[in-house]
C-alpha positions as a Python dict, from the first residue, in 0.01 Angstrom:
ca = {
    (1, 'M'): (0, 0, 0),
    (2, 'I'): (-297, 314, -77),
    (3, 'G'): (-495, 9, -246),
    (4, 'K'): (-497, -192, 97),
    (5, 'R'): (-539, 89, 351),
    (6, 'V'): (-194, 21, 508),
    (7, 'T'): (-98, 324, 759),
    (8, 'V'): (256, 403, 809),
    (9, 'A'): (344, 603, 1138),
    (10, 'G'): (638, 743, 1266),
    (11, 'F'): (769, 683, 1614),
    (12, 'R'): (962, 944, 1790),
    (13, 'V'): (1207, 860, 2109),
    (14, 'S'): (1135, 1183, 2298),
    (15, 'G'): (789, 1050, 2388),
    (16, 'H'): (917, 734, 2514),
    (17, 'R'): (1201, 825, 2738),
    (18, 'D'): (1142, 536, 2980),
    (19, 'L'): (1217, 328, 2710),
    (20, 'Q'): (1555, 457, 2570),
    (21, 'R'): (1818, 277, 2822),
    (22, 'P'): (1644, -100, 2762),
    (23, 'W'): (1629, -9, 2388),
    (24, 'L'): (2009, 86, 2373),
    (25, 'E'): (2132, -212, 2585),
    (26, 'D'): (1891, -444, 2367),
    (27, 'F'): (2006, -289, 2031),
    (28, 'G'): (2398, -272, 2162),
    (29, 'G'): (2357, -643, 2238),
    (30, 'W'): (2215, -740, 1883),
    (31, 'V'): (2475, -549, 1681),
    (32, 'R'): (2772, -695, 1949),
    (33, 'T'): (2634, -1077, 1895),
    (34, 'G'): (2580, -1028, 1525),
    (35, 'L'): (2212, -1079, 1490),
    (36, 'I'): (2171, -706, 1365),
    (37, 'E'): (2449, -575, 1115),
    (38, 'V'): (2461, -200, 1072),
    (39, 'P'): (2604, -111, 670),
    (40, 'Q'): (2905, 102, 655),
    (41, 'V'): (3037, 282, 382),
    (42, 'V'): (3381, 419, 373),
    (43, 'V'): (3470, 704, 167),
    (44, 'P'): (3803, 792, 58),
    (45, 'G'): (3957, 1143, 176),
    (46, 'Q'): (4035, 1378, 432),
    (47, 'E'): (3817, 1646, 564),
    (48, 'E'): (3712, 1789, 258),
    (49, 'A'): (3570, 1471, 149),
    (50, 'A'): (3316, 1503, 427),
    (51, 'P'): (3068, 1697, 272),
    (52, 'G'): (3064, 1477, -44),
    (53, 'A'): (3001, 1160, 199),
    (54, 'L'): (2689, 1338, 333),
    (55, 'L'): (2509, 1407, 51),
    (56, 'P'): (2474, 1067, -94),
    (57, 'L'): (2341, 952, 266),
    (58, 'L'): (2085, 1188, 299),
    (59, 'C'): (1943, 1123, -33),
    (60, 'G'): (1957, 765, 47),
    (61, 'E'): (2233, 621, -164),
    (62, 'Y'): (2367, 439, 147),
    (63, 'A'): (2237, 267, 385),
    (64, 'G'): (2355, 302, 794),
    (65, 'M'): (2639, 441, 844),
    (66, 'A'): (2928, 647, 600),
    (67, 'M'): (3247, 755, 723),
    (68, 'V'): (3522, 942, 577),
    (69, 'S'): (3860, 778, 582),
    (70, 'L'): (4123, 1029, 727),
    (71, 'I'): (4403, 807, 628),
}
């Protein structure tokens, strides 16, 4: 990317509050219809498994959403 002079910029929602509701409606519709799939990882265990599920998520080992199964 450096050799091609590509610029990567972040996007902060707080600077565009007027777009939050339309975005949530659009994105929610895309998820509901299956146009976008949110990856999910389910970690077995009880409450004590939560810290162990959070660390890999923060380190980038999981994409999407991590959940701890309480059953």
